[in-house]
C-alpha positions in Angstrom: 102.9 99.5 -129.0 103.3 97.6 -125.7 99.6 97.5 -124.8 98.5 96.0 -128.1 99.9 92.6 -127.2 98.0 92.2 -124.0 99.1 92.3 -120.4 101.8 89.8 -119.1 101.4 88.8 -115.5 104.4 86.3 -115.4 106.6 88.7 -113.5 103.9 89.6 -111.0 103.1 85.9 -110.4 106.8 85.0 -109.9 107.3 87.9 -107.6 104.3 87.0 -105.5 105.5 83.4 -105.3 108.9 84.6 -104.2 107.4 86.5 -101.2 105.2 83.5 -100.2 107.9 80.8 -100.6 110.6 82.9 -98.8 108.1 83.5 -96.0 107.1 79.9 -95.6 110.8 78.8 -96.0 111.9 81.1 -93.2 109.0 80.0 -91.0 109.9 76.3 -91.7 113.5 76.9 -90.7 112.7 78.7 -87.5 110.0 76.3 -86.4 112.0 73.3 -87.6 115.1 74.2 -85.6 113.1 75.0 -82.5 111.3 71.5 -82.6 113.9 69.3 -84.2 117.2 71.0 -83.3 120.0 71.8 -85.8 119.9 68.4 -87.5 117.2 69.7 -89.8 119.8 71.0 -92.2 120.3 67.6 -93.7 116.6 67.5 -94.7 116.8 71.0 -96.1 119.8 69.8 -98.2 117.9 66.8 -99.5 114.9 68.7 -100.5 117.0 71.5 -102.1 119.1 69.0 -104.2 116.1 67.1 -105.3 114.3 70.3 -106.3 117.4 71.3 -108.3 117.2 68.2 -110.3 113.5 68.5 -110.9 113.9 72.2 -112.0 116.1 71.2 -114.9 113.2 69.0 -116.4 110.3 71.5 -115.9 109.4 72.9 -119.3 107.4 76.1 -118.6 109.3 79.3 -117.5 107.0 80.2 -114.7 107.1 76.7 -113.1 110.9 76.5 -113.4 111.3 80.0 -111.9 109.0 79.2 -108.9 110.8 75.9 -108.4 114.2 77.6 -108.6 112.9 80.2 -105.9 111.9 77.2 -103.7 115.4 75.6 -104.3 117.3 78.5 -103.2 115.2 79.2 -100.3 115.8 75.7 -98.9 119.4 75.7 -99.7 119.8 79.3 -98.1 118.0 77.8 -95.0 120.9 75.5 -94.3 123.2 78.2 -93.1 
């Protein structure tokens, strides 16, 4: 019953993008604070808020999910 419709790799793609985006976001936060001090949080906020607005207008589920992961990674990097 489940295999007759074909395989769905959407969840796997979203999960893999979660790992990559969170790893790059963490790296950007650490390196950014090291080189640019704590004032970097303003840029994280601006990028996060602009990404929130753009996530509302993306039509596909995978792209919207990946963009939402990007949003919350940057907003989480503020703290």
